[in-house]
C-alpha positions as MATLAB code, in Angstrom:
seq = 'MNPSDREIIISIVTNAFEQNPRVMSMVKKKDPSRNVRLMTEYAYQLVEKFNGVYLSADKTTVLFYYLESQYKRTFIDYLKYGKMFMKAIRPSQLMPTLKREKHIKSLRYDYEDFIYVWILGSDPNKTSIRGLADIRNHLFGLSEKLQLPILIETTVEKVRKLYHYVGFEEYHKWEDNEAGIDVWFMERKVQAPKRV';
ca = [
      -0.568   -0.938   17.829;
      -0.578   -4.062   19.972;
       2.743   -5.950   19.434;
       0.869   -9.270   19.430;
      -0.998   -8.130   16.313;
       2.219   -8.033   14.267;
       1.910  -11.622   13.006;
      -1.745  -11.093   12.037;
      -0.772   -7.968   10.086;
       2.180   -9.637    8.348;
       0.013  -12.617    7.369;
      -2.817  -10.481    5.956;
      -0.500   -8.231    3.944;
       1.518  -11.197    2.653;
      -1.717  -12.744    1.372;
      -2.694   -9.421   -0.224;
       0.700   -9.142   -1.937;
       0.276  -12.656   -3.309;
      -2.903  -11.482   -5.082;
      -1.086   -8.528   -6.670;
       0.267   -9.181  -10.180;
       2.826   -6.373   -9.928;
       4.346   -7.895   -6.788;
       4.299  -11.457   -8.074;
       6.041  -10.417  -11.299;
       8.976   -9.136   -9.226;
       9.694  -11.852   -6.663;
      12.074  -14.745   -7.141;
      10.244  -17.838   -8.344;
      11.935  -20.120   -5.820;
       9.811  -20.047   -2.633;
       7.679  -17.039   -3.645;
       5.659  -17.076   -0.392;
       8.846  -16.602    1.661;
       9.972  -13.819   -0.647;
       6.639  -12.020   -0.439;
       6.780  -12.282    3.351;
      10.242  -10.653    3.320;
       8.763   -7.767    1.308;
       5.897   -7.500    3.786;
       8.210   -7.404    6.787;
      10.246   -4.637    5.169;
       7.104   -2.609    4.395;
       5.789   -3.120    7.941;
       9.031   -1.926    9.551;
       9.140    1.118    7.314;
       5.595    2.421    7.849;
       5.438    1.451   11.519;
       7.910    4.209   12.359;
       5.528    6.743   10.744;
       2.579    5.336   12.757;
       1.215    4.167    9.424;
      -0.040    0.694   10.348;
      -3.737    0.270   11.065;
      -5.471   -3.045   11.824;
      -9.257   -3.089   11.800;
     -10.995   -3.834   15.100;
     -12.145   -7.235   13.821;
      -8.542   -8.024   12.758;
      -9.440   -8.848    9.152;
      -8.135   -5.809    7.265;
      -4.828   -3.919    7.311;
      -3.784   -0.513    6.036;
      -0.198    0.696    5.467;
      -0.020    4.442    4.825;
       2.067    7.540    5.438;
       2.000   11.299    5.094;
       4.154   12.339    2.157;
       5.767   15.105    4.272;
       6.903   12.564    6.904;
       8.158    9.874    4.524;
      11.893   10.216    5.025;
      14.012    7.089    4.644;
      17.300    6.807    6.518;
      20.540    5.139    5.477;
      19.499    2.127    7.590;
      16.172    1.964    5.719;
      18.046    1.845    2.414;
      20.310   -0.912    3.744;
      17.241   -2.937    4.804;
      15.697   -2.320    1.389;
      18.855   -3.540   -0.340;
      19.003   -6.658    1.835;
      15.329   -7.432    1.183;
      15.777   -6.824   -2.547;
      18.752   -9.203   -2.800;
      16.912  -11.968   -0.936;
      13.424  -11.640   -2.413;
      13.466   -9.896   -5.802;
      14.719  -11.284   -9.091;
      17.960   -9.463  -10.080;
      16.520   -8.783  -13.542;
      13.766   -6.764  -11.858;
      16.029   -4.252  -10.120;
      16.236   -1.623  -12.852;
      12.675   -2.127  -14.187;
      11.287   -1.886  -10.637;
      13.203    1.292   -9.802;
      12.229    2.801  -13.169;
       8.562    1.814  -12.716;
       8.366    3.213   -9.177;
       9.984    6.474  -10.276;
       7.535    6.781  -13.176;
       4.538    6.022  -10.948;
       5.656    8.703   -8.485;
       5.985   11.202  -11.357;
       2.362   10.566  -12.382;
       0.888   11.319   -8.943;
      -0.762   14.637   -8.282;
       1.856   17.107   -7.107;
       0.341   18.097   -3.761;
       2.568   19.682   -1.129;
       1.350   16.982    1.260;
      -1.099   14.091    1.151;
      -1.929   10.766    2.751;
      -0.512    7.969    0.637;
      -2.092    4.535    0.905;
       0.683    2.079    0.204;
      -1.036   -1.222    0.996;
      -4.577   -2.302    1.797;
      -5.073   -5.972    2.503;
      -7.888   -8.179    3.746;
      -7.787  -11.714    5.088;
      -9.091  -13.799    2.145;
     -10.516  -16.382    4.553;
     -12.453  -13.802    6.563;
     -13.885  -11.302    4.112;
     -15.390   -8.588    6.274;
     -17.360   -5.524    5.263;
     -16.955   -4.376    8.864;
     -13.148   -4.485    8.561;
     -13.168   -2.492    5.318;
     -15.601    0.023    6.822;
     -13.329    0.426    9.857;
     -10.324    1.093    7.589;
     -12.340    3.551    5.487;
     -13.562    5.416    8.570;
     -10.040    5.653   10.001;
      -8.553    6.866    6.721;
     -11.323    9.327    5.876;
     -11.367   10.638    9.457;
      -7.623   11.252    9.287;
      -8.008   13.030    5.942;
     -10.698   15.330    7.345;
      -8.769   15.998   10.556;
      -5.531   16.860    8.720;
      -7.312   18.393    5.724;
      -5.202   16.342    3.320;
      -6.232   14.433    0.192;
      -5.674   10.687   -0.070;
      -3.792    9.168   -3.009;
      -3.593    5.509   -3.942;
      -2.634    3.302   -6.868;
      -3.715   -0.219   -7.696;
      -2.996   -2.797  -10.366;
      -6.001   -4.942   -9.409;
      -9.274   -4.255  -11.243;
     -11.581   -5.441   -8.444;
      -9.701   -3.250   -5.939;
     -10.062   -0.259   -8.274;
     -13.825   -0.831   -8.280;
     -13.855   -1.064   -4.488;
     -11.993    2.235   -4.118;
     -14.382    3.880   -6.555;
     -17.340    2.518   -4.569;
     -16.110    4.074   -1.300;
     -15.491    7.505   -2.804;
     -12.204    7.598   -4.698;
     -11.974    9.075   -8.183;
      -9.669    7.810  -10.890;
      -7.447   10.592  -12.229;
      -5.048    8.610  -14.407;
      -4.429    5.170  -15.857;
      -1.013    3.990  -16.998;
      -0.629    0.931  -19.181;
       2.739   -0.513  -18.268;
       3.375   -2.543  -21.399;
       6.795   -3.635  -20.184;
       5.327   -5.351  -17.111;
       2.017   -6.204  -18.778;
      -0.085   -4.471  -16.123;
      -2.393   -1.493  -15.786;
      -1.898    0.999  -12.948;
      -4.899    3.061  -11.818;
      -4.242    6.308   -9.953;
      -7.011    7.311   -7.574;
      -7.712   10.215   -5.250;
     -10.146   11.230   -2.559;
     -10.215   14.987   -2.328;
     -10.201   16.839    0.978;
     -13.622   16.867    2.593;
     -14.853   19.505    5.013;
     -14.668   18.325    8.644;
     -17.956   16.906    9.914;
     -19.774   19.057   12.416;
     -20.424   17.470   15.776;
];
């Protein structure tokens, strides 16, 4: 990853977070854009160490992902999470957020290992089919190479439709009445490697 692309990535993902009702229900209402950016910077730092940041060639679309088997957070990661949480998230959201994330994790398929898509974001001012296709090709190629399924969740209906269009199947839907949102759980099963 080119270090000069960091600001492009942070900007795209911040914009994507701002379109996500689950995220916006959590952040402090004072200066929400700053708070969402703090969340983005934390997420970037975390997945970067797992080589889980991918920017499309046309620099319009970003993917944050990790392999479940490699996702190990250190004490420093937890400190950074706590610092981000205190600055950006409403205190009343601490317990509901932790409870929600734990419940979401419990509803995922229980594979020994898988590729988990944490964040997919596109620049709203430069909608690009090419960027999405690049992300899809990278992700699906990785899945075939490693022979691992891909899991993802979304709370955005139009994103759910997009995932379905590119080959994901919905395996569960959770209506989070407490937060007033729906969470769709989607999977792309392992595909046989393409013959060259």
